[in-house]
C-alpha positions as CSV (number, residue, x, y, z in Angstrom):
1,X,-31.2,-61.1,-20.6
2,X,-27.5,-60.3,-20.4
3,X,-25.8,-58.5,-23.2
4,X,-23.4,-60.8,-25.0
5,X,-20.0,-60.4,-26.7
6,X,-21.8,-60.1,-30.0
7,X,-23.6,-57.0,-28.7
8,X,-20.2,-55.5,-27.7
9,X,-18.6,-56.2,-31.0
10,X,-21.6,-54.6,-32.8
11,X,-21.1,-51.5,-30.6
12,X,-17.4,-51.5,-31.6
13,X,-14.3,-52.3,-29.6
14,X,-11.6,-50.8,-31.8
15,X,-9.2,-48.9,-29.6
16,X,-11.2,-49.6,-26.4
17,X,-9.8,-51.3,-23.3
18,X,-11.8,-54.4,-22.5
19,X,-11.3,-56.2,-19.2
20,X,-11.9,-60.0,-19.6
21,X,-12.4,-62.4,-16.7
22,X,-11.2,-65.8,-17.9
23,X,-10.8,-69.1,-16.1
24,X,-7.2,-70.2,-16.2
25,X,-7.3,-72.4,-13.1
26,X,-5.4,-75.1,-14.9
27,X,-3.6,-78.1,-13.3
28,X,0.2,-77.9,-13.1
29,X,2.7,-80.7,-12.5
30,X,5.6,-80.5,-10.0
31,X,7.7,-78.7,-12.6
32,X,5.1,-76.0,-13.0
33,X,4.0,-77.2,-16.4
34,X,0.3,-77.2,-17.5
35,X,-1.0,-80.7,-17.7
36,X,-4.5,-79.9,-19.1
37,X,-4.9,-76.8,-21.2
38,X,-8.7,-77.3,-21.9
39,X,-9.7,-74.1,-20.1
40,X,-7.1,-72.1,-22.1
41,X,-8.3,-73.5,-25.4
42,X,-11.9,-72.7,-24.4
43,X,-11.0,-69.0,-23.8
44,X,-9.6,-68.5,-27.3
45,X,-12.8,-67.6,-29.3
46,X,-13.6,-64.7,-27.1
47,X,-10.1,-63.4,-26.9
48,X,-9.5,-63.7,-30.7
49,X,-12.8,-61.9,-31.4
50,X,-11.8,-59.0,-29.3
51,X,-8.3,-58.8,-30.6
52,X,-9.6,-59.1,-34.2
53,X,-11.9,-56.2,-33.4
54,X,-9.0,-54.0,-32.4
55,X,-9.6,-54.1,-28.6
56,X,-6.9,-53.5,-26.1
57,X,-7.5,-56.7,-24.1
58,X,-6.7,-57.0,-20.4
59,X,-7.3,-60.5,-19.0
60,X,-7.9,-61.3,-15.3
61,X,-7.7,-64.8,-13.9
62,X,-6.8,-66.9,-10.9
63,X,-4.8,-70.1,-10.4
64,X,-4.9,-72.2,-7.3
65,X,-5.4,-70.9,-3.7
66,X,-2.5,-68.6,-2.9
67,X,-4.4,-67.2,0.1
68,X,-4.2,-63.5,-0.7
69,X,-0.4,-63.1,-1.2
70,X,2.2,-63.6,-3.9
71,X,3.3,-67.1,-4.4
72,X,5.6,-68.0,-7.3
73,X,4.0,-71.5,-7.4
74,X,0.7,-69.9,-8.5
75,X,2.0,-67.3,-10.9
76,X,0.2,-67.1,-14.3
77,X,3.5,-67.2,-16.1
78,X,2.9,-70.6,-17.7
79,X,-0.6,-69.4,-18.7
80,X,0.9,-66.4,-20.5
81,X,3.3,-68.6,-22.3
82,X,0.5,-71.0,-23.4
83,X,-1.7,-68.1,-24.5
84,X,1.2,-66.7,-26.5
85,X,1.6,-70.0,-28.3
86,X,-2.1,-70.5,-28.9
87,X,-3.0,-67.0,-30.0
88,X,0.1,-66.6,-32.2
89,X,1.0,-63.3,-30.6
90,X,2.9,-62.2,-27.5
91,X,0.9,-62.1,-24.3
92,X,2.6,-59.9,-21.7
93,X,2.3,-60.8,-18.0
94,X,2.1,-57.9,-15.6
95,X,4.3,-58.2,-12.5
96,X,1.3,-57.4,-10.3
97,X,-2.5,-57.4,-10.3
98,X,-3.6,-53.8,-10.2
99,X,-0.4,-52.0,-9.3
100,X,2.1,-49.8,-11.1
101,X,3.3,-52.4,-13.6
102,X,-0.2,-53.5,-14.6
103,X,-1.3,-49.8,-15.1
104,X,1.8,-49.0,-17.1
105,X,1.4,-52.0,-19.4
106,X,-2.4,-51.4,-19.8
107,X,-1.8,-47.8,-20.7
108,X,0.8,-48.9,-23.3
109,X,-1.4,-51.3,-25.1
110,X,-2.2,-50.6,-28.7
111,X,-5.2,-51.9,-30.8
112,X,-5.2,-55.7,-31.0
113,X,-2.7,-56.2,-28.1
114,X,-3.3,-58.3,-25.0
115,X,-2.1,-58.1,-21.4
116,X,-2.5,-60.7,-18.6
117,X,-2.4,-59.3,-15.1
118,X,-1.1,-61.6,-12.3
119,X,-3.2,-64.0,-10.3
120,X,-6.1,-61.9,-8.9
121,X,-6.0,-64.1,-5.8
122,X,-2.6,-62.7,-4.9
123,X,-4.8,-59.9,-3.6
124,X,-6.8,-60.9,-0.5
125,X,-9.6,-58.5,-1.5
126,X,-10.5,-60.7,-4.5
127,X,-12.2,-63.2,-2.2
128,X,-13.1,-60.9,0.7
129,X,-16.5,-61.1,2.3
130,X,-16.3,-57.3,3.0
131,X,-18.1,-55.5,0.1
132,X,-16.1,-52.3,0.8
133,X,-12.8,-54.2,0.4
134,X,-13.9,-55.8,-2.8
135,X,-15.2,-52.5,-4.1
136,X,-11.8,-50.8,-3.5
137,X,-10.1,-53.6,-5.4
138,X,-12.7,-53.5,-8.2
139,X,-12.1,-49.7,-8.6
140,X,-8.3,-50.4,-9.1
141,X,-9.1,-53.1,-11.7
142,X,-11.6,-51.0,-13.5
143,X,-9.0,-48.1,-13.7
144,X,-6.9,-50.4,-15.9
145,X,-9.6,-50.1,-18.6
146,X,-9.6,-46.2,-18.7
147,X,-12.7,-44.2,-19.5
148,X,-14.0,-46.2,-22.5
149,X,-13.7,-49.6,-20.9
150,X,-16.0,-52.6,-21.0
151,X,-16.1,-55.9,-19.1
152,X,-16.5,-59.4,-20.6
153,X,-17.3,-62.3,-18.3
154,X,-15.9,-65.4,-19.8
155,X,-14.8,-67.5,-16.9
156,X,-17.7,-69.9,-16.4
157,X,-15.8,-71.8,-13.7
158,X,-16.1,-68.8,-11.4
159,X,-19.5,-67.3,-12.1
160,X,-20.9,-69.0,-9.0
161,X,-18.7,-66.9,-6.8
162,X,-19.4,-63.2,-5.8
163,X,-15.8,-62.3,-6.1
164,X,-14.2,-59.0,-7.2
165,X,-13.1,-59.8,-10.7
166,X,-16.3,-61.7,-11.4
167,X,-19.0,-59.7,-9.6
168,X,-17.9,-56.2,-8.4
169,X,-16.1,-55.3,-11.6
170,X,-19.2,-56.1,-13.6
171,X,-21.2,-53.6,-11.5
172,X,-18.8,-50.8,-12.5
173,X,-18.5,-51.3,-16.3
174,X,-20.8,-52.0,-19.3
175,X,-20.8,-55.8,-19.0
176,X,-21.2,-58.7,-21.4
177,X,-21.3,-62.5,-21.4
178,X,-18.4,-63.9,-23.4
179,X,-18.8,-66.7,-26.0
180,X,-17.8,-69.4,-23.4
181,X,-20.2,-68.2,-20.7
182,X,-23.0,-67.8,-23.2
183,X,-22.6,-71.3,-24.5
184,X,-22.3,-72.9,-21.1
185,X,-25.5,-71.2,-19.9
186,X,-27.4,-72.2,-23.0
187,X,-26.3,-75.9,-22.9
188,X,-26.6,-76.4,-19.1
189,X,-29.8,-74.3,-18.9
190,X,-31.4,-76.7,-21.4
191,X,-30.3,-79.7,-19.5
192,X,-31.6,-78.2,-16.3
193,X,-35.0,-77.2,-17.8
194,X,-35.8,-79.7,-20.5
195,X,-33.8,-83.0,-20.3
196,X,-35.0,-85.7,-22.7
197,X,-35.9,-88.9,-20.9
198,X,-34.4,-91.3,-19.9
199,X,-32.2,-88.8,-18.1
200,X,-29.2,-90.4,-16.4
201,X,-26.9,-88.5,-14.0
202,X,-23.5,-90.0,-13.2
203,X,-21.9,-88.7,-10.0
204,X,-18.4,-89.5,-8.7
205,X,-15.8,-87.6,-6.8
206,X,-14.7,-87.9,-3.2
207,X,-17.4,-86.5,-1.0
208,X,-21.1,-87.0,-0.7
209,X,-21.4,-83.5,0.9
210,X,-20.1,-81.9,-2.3
211,X,-22.9,-83.5,-4.3
212,X,-25.7,-83.6,-1.8
213,X,-27.4,-80.6,-3.3
214,X,-27.3,-81.9,-6.8
215,X,-28.6,-85.4,-5.7
216,X,-31.5,-83.7,-3.9
217,X,-32.2,-81.4,-6.8
218,X,-31.9,-84.0,-9.6
219,X,-33.5,-87.0,-7.9
220,X,-36.9,-85.7,-8.9
221,X,-35.9,-85.1,-12.5
222,X,-33.4,-87.8,-13.4
223,X,-34.5,-91.4,-14.1
224,X,-31.3,-92.8,-12.7
225,X,-28.4,-91.6,-10.6
226,X,-25.2,-93.7,-11.0
227,X,-22.9,-93.3,-8.1
228,X,-19.1,-94.0,-8.2
229,X,-15.9,-92.5,-6.8
230,X,-15.1,-91.9,-3.2
231,X,-18.7,-90.9,-2.4
232,X,-19.9,-94.5,-3.2
233,X,-18.2,-95.9,-0.1
234,X,-20.3,-93.7,2.2
235,X,-23.4,-95.0,0.5
236,X,-22.2,-98.6,0.7
237,X,-21.3,-98.2,4.4
238,X,-24.9,-96.9,4.9
239,X,-26.1,-100.2,3.4
240,X,-24.0,-102.1,6.0
241,X,-20.9,-103.0,4.0
242,X,-17.5,-102.8,5.6
243,X,-15.4,-100.6,3.2
244,X,-12.3,-101.0,5.3
245,X,-9.9,-98.1,4.8
246,X,-11.7,-96.7,1.8
247,X,-12.6,-93.0,1.7
248,X,-15.5,-92.4,4.1
249,X,-17.5,-89.4,5.3
250,X,-18.8,-90.8,8.6
251,X,-20.9,-87.7,9.3
252,X,-22.8,-88.4,6.0
253,X,-23.8,-92.0,6.6
254,X,-27.2,-91.1,8.0
255,X,-27.8,-88.7,5.1
256,X,-27.0,-91.5,2.7
257,X,-29.4,-93.8,4.5
258,X,-32.1,-91.1,4.1
259,X,-31.3,-90.6,0.4
260,X,-31.5,-94.4,-0.2
261,X,-34.9,-94.6,1.6
262,X,-36.3,-91.7,-0.5
263,X,-34.7,-92.3,-3.9
264,X,-33.6,-95.9,-3.7
265,X,-35.5,-96.8,-6.9
266,X,-33.3,-94.3,-8.8
267,X,-29.9,-94.5,-7.1
268,X,-27.6,-97.1,-8.5
269,X,-24.5,-98.2,-6.5
270,X,-21.5,-100.4,-7.4
271,X,-21.9,-104.1,-7.5
272,X,-18.1,-104.8,-7.3
273,X,-15.0,-102.9,-6.5
274,X,-11.3,-102.7,-7.2
275,X,-9.4,-103.3,-3.9
276,X,-5.8,-102.3,-3.3
277,X,-3.5,-103.1,-0.4
278,X,-2.3,-99.4,-0.4
279,X,-3.1,-96.2,-2.3
280,X,0.1,-96.1,-4.4
281,X,-0.6,-98.4,-7.3
282,X,3.1,-98.9,-8.0
283,X,3.5,-100.7,-4.6
284,X,0.0,-102.1,-4.1
285,X,-1.5,-105.6,-4.6
286,X,-4.7,-105.1,-6.5
287,X,-7.7,-107.3,-7.1
288,X,-11.4,-107.1,-8.0
289,X,-13.8,-108.0,-5.1
290,X,-17.4,-108.1,-4.2
291,X,-18.9,-105.4,-2.0
292,X,-18.2,-107.3,1.2
293,X,-14.8,-108.7,0.0
294,X,-12.3,-105.8,0.6
295,X,-9.5,-107.5,2.6
296,X,-8.9,-106.2,6.1
297,X,-6.7,-103.1,6.1
298,X,-7.1,-102.6,2.3
299,X,-9.1,-99.8,0.5
300,X,-11.1,-99.5,-2.7
301,X,-9.7,-97.2,-5.4
302,X,-12.2,-97.7,-8.3
303,X,-15.4,-99.4,-9.3
304,X,-15.2,-103.0,-10.6
305,X,-15.8,-104.3,-14.2
306,X,-19.3,-105.6,-13.4
307,X,-20.3,-102.2,-12.2
308,X,-18.9,-100.6,-15.4
309,X,-21.0,-103.2,-17.3
310,X,-24.1,-102.4,-15.3
311,X,-23.7,-98.6,-15.7
312,X,-23.0,-99.0,-19.4
313,X,-26.3,-100.9,-19.9
314,X,-28.2,-98.1,-18.2
315,X,-26.4,-95.4,-20.2
316,X,-27.0,-97.2,-23.5
317,X,-30.7,-96.5,-23.1
318,X,-30.3,-92.8,-22.1
319,X,-31.4,-89.7,-24.0
320,X,-29.7,-87.2,-21.7
321,X,-26.6,-87.7,-19.6
322,X,-24.9,-85.4,-17.1
323,X,-21.6,-86.7,-15.7
324,X,-19.7,-85.0,-12.8
325,X,-16.9,-86.8,-10.9
326,X,-14.6,-89.7,-11.7
327,X,-15.3,-93.3,-10.7
328,X,-11.9,-93.8,-9.1
329,X,-8.4,-92.5,-8.7
330,X,-8.1,-92.0,-12.5
331,X,-4.7,-90.2,-12.1
332,X,-3.1,-93.6,-11.5
333,X,-3.4,-95.9,-14.6
334,X,-4.2,-99.0,-12.5
335,X,-7.2,-97.3,-11.0
336,X,-8.5,-95.6,-14.1
337,X,-10.5,-98.4,-15.7
338,X,-13.8,-97.5,-14.1
339,X,-13.7,-93.9,-15.1
340,X,-12.5,-94.9,-18.6
341,X,-15.2,-97.5,-19.0
342,X,-18.1,-95.3,-17.9
343,X,-16.8,-92.4,-20.0
344,X,-16.6,-94.7,-23.1
345,X,-20.2,-95.8,-22.4
346,X,-21.3,-92.2,-22.4
347,X,-19.5,-91.6,-25.7
348,X,-21.3,-94.7,-27.1
349,X,-24.6,-93.3,-25.9
350,X,-23.9,-90.1,-27.8
351,X,-23.1,-91.9,-31.0
352,X,-25.3,-95.0,-30.9
353,X,-28.4,-93.6,-29.2
354,X,-28.3,-89.9,-30.0
355,X,-28.1,-89.1,-26.3
356,X,-27.2,-85.5,-25.4
357,X,-24.2,-85.9,-23.1
358,X,-22.6,-83.3,-20.9
359,X,-19.3,-83.6,-18.9
360,X,-19.7,-81.4,-15.9
361,X,-16.2,-79.9,-15.8
362,X,-13.5,-80.3,-13.1
363,X,-11.9,-83.7,-12.7
364,X,-14.3,-85.3,-15.2
365,X,-13.2,-83.1,-18.0
366,X,-9.5,-83.6,-16.9
367,X,-10.0,-87.3,-17.0
368,X,-11.3,-87.3,-20.5
369,X,-8.1,-85.6,-21.7
370,X,-5.7,-87.5,-19.5
371,X,-7.2,-90.9,-20.6
372,X,-7.0,-89.9,-24.3
373,X,-10.7,-90.2,-24.9
374,X,-12.3,-88.6,-27.9
375,X,-13.6,-85.2,-26.7
376,X,-15.8,-85.1,-29.8
377,X,-17.7,-88.1,-28.4
378,X,-19.5,-85.9,-25.9
379,X,-22.1,-83.3,-26.8
380,X,-20.6,-80.7,-24.4
381,X,-17.6,-80.6,-22.0
382,X,-18.1,-77.9,-19.4
383,X,-15.3,-75.8,-18.0
384,X,-16.9,-75.3,-14.7
385,X,-17.4,-78.1,-12.2
386,X,-19.0,-76.2,-9.2
387,X,-20.7,-73.7,-11.5
388,X,-22.3,-76.5,-13.6
389,X,-23.6,-78.3,-10.5
390,X,-25.0,-75.1,-9.0
391,X,-26.7,-74.2,-12.2
392,X,-28.4,-77.7,-12.4
393,X,-29.4,-77.3,-8.8
394,X,-31.2,-74.1,-9.7
395,X,-29.1,-71.9,-7.6
396,X,-28.4,-68.2,-8.4
397,X,-25.1,-67.6,-10.0
398,X,-23.9,-64.2,-8.9
399,X,-21.5,-63.7,-11.8
400,X,-24.4,-64.3,-14.2
401,X,-27.2,-62.4,-12.4
402,X,-24.9,-59.3,-12.2
403,X,-24.7,-59.2,-16.0
404,X,-28.5,-58.8,-16.3
């Protein structure tokens, strides 16, 4: 069993440098402003506990995919500003990741102060497949923590990656699971091992290929799999429907046919759809249609109201719910009703039926906040989309196993 932050605090952190891997991969708008600060808020309990204990805190994180080089678009500057506001104390941002500025600032920290180093993915070694390259980078990061350093893994959204700041640093310092990682592992581990029945899994998002592993893994455990989002159109095509210009993974049609043959009694598909003449809702003509009713040249952008009703009835009888992936293009208000309706049905299941409900991170968590839904209406909102899926699939999470 991995040591936890509570163990580290009991050992004492006063005056010690503590490297923390957080997950600040937050969405930004065109103006570079954070549009959903859920992951920042989730990091606060661990950071506050360390700061209150007198630690000299050095935080590592990534944002976007800058491809191993500096890109102002992916700077952590807006994150440093948001942390400064939320923590109520100044959070300095180093001008580099593990270079001269980061080392000078780390050396200058006093008890209860915090430093954020720049986006670790500005260094190509962070995601390198070469263990020696990652090891070299890890040594530079570990050097920031001086001789008495410790490492706290608190970025659940990245623990499924064997990357330098997640995996290799943990091999070089006394390492502990932060409050966030500890809670995620406990909640999702219970869902994976002991889900109360009826167990309903709601899967959306764009690609069947992204969810194939979880469909295979959960089909034996779940009582129902409710399918929406872009992946639904590949399933409907496999059933013989013409989905016109809707999102489609042609190379997955046969796979969907196979899944329907094997798990057809559990997989539930839309019974109606929202059709649009074009993707941009501001310009589109929009109407609800049957499965074979998408006009030629149009596309579907959401599930229809009858599907929401059908899924809500199934969810009303649930005892465990895991939801990953929106039902439609929720970012556009005209295409958000499916996601909003299913999300509200999950909230109702929590409150009315005592169902244990988990939102599996990523776009699902973002949609809850964007649509103004009550976050307290879910038992748990995960911060890690891919990590939560892989944990439920039973896969090894390198960033967790290295802590043991």
